[in-house]
N, C-alpha and C positions, 0 to 999 in steps of 0.2 A: 668206523666212519662217523664223522661228526655231522649231525643234521642241523644243529643249532647250538646255542650256548650251553644247553644242558642235556640235549638228547643224543643218545648213541644208538647205533644199530650193529648187531653182530655181523660178522662176515657171512655166516650161514644165511641170515635173513636177507642181506644184500644180494647174495647169490640167488635166493628164491625169487626175489623181486626183479632179477635181471639187471641189477646195477653193476654187478661184476660177473665176469664169465667163468672164473675159476677161483677156488679157494684151496690153498696148499698149506701144508704145515710150515711153520717158521723156518725149519731147517732146509726146506726146498725153495724158500721165497727168493733168495738172491739168484739162484739158478734159473727159475722161471722168469724173473724180471729181466735177466740178461737175454734169455731166449726171445722175449717180446721185443726188447730193444734192438736185437740183431734183426728180427723180422721186419721191424719198421725201418731200420737203417738200410736194409737191402732192397726195399721196395722202390719203384720208380718215384722220383720226386713229384712228378705231376699227379700220380695216383694219391700220394699222401696229401698234397695240397688240395686236390679235388675232394677228398674225404673230409678234410677240415672245413672247406668251404660249404660242403653239404651239411655238415653238423651245425655250423654257425647260421646257415640260411634257415634251418628249421626253427630257429628262435625268432625269426623275423616274419615268417609267412604262415599261412594256414596249412593244415595237414594236406589238404587237397592240392594246394599250390606246390608244396614240397614234393608230393608224390608225382606231380606232373613233370617235375624236373629230373626224375630218376634217369630217364633215357639219356639226357644231356650229360650227366655225370658218368654214366656207363660208357658212352661214346668217347668222352674225354679220356677215361682210363684206358680204353682199348687202343686209342690212337697214340698214347704216350708210352705204352708198355714196350720195352725193348725185348727183342728175341734173345734166347739163350746164346746163340752164336755171337750176336753183337756184344752182349755183356761179357762173354769170355774173351772176345778180341780186344776189349777194353781193359782186360785184367780184373773184371768184377766177378764176384762170387755169384753162384746161383742162389736164389732165395731159399731160406730154410724150409724144410719139409713141413707143410701145414698138417695139423692133426685135429680131428674132431674131438672135442672135450665133452 
């Protein structure tokens, strides 16, 4: 991870700091990246858009203001999430199984 023109951080250190959620051997990297891509692609569009809006909003407001908006984003996600039956009727796959890392 490049921090500046001359500074680098190891994957392990980035993981310790919470900048990355998982570190895998290079031989598993493509498989894990594809899993993440499928997970994102199978999520409801509004949920992904809400997540991105929340992330960008945190750059523009104070921490207190951002935290006060959490319920709004949670409500948005809940209202936009399609049920399993509706997804299947539309020929969409179920989301990938989430796992704790």
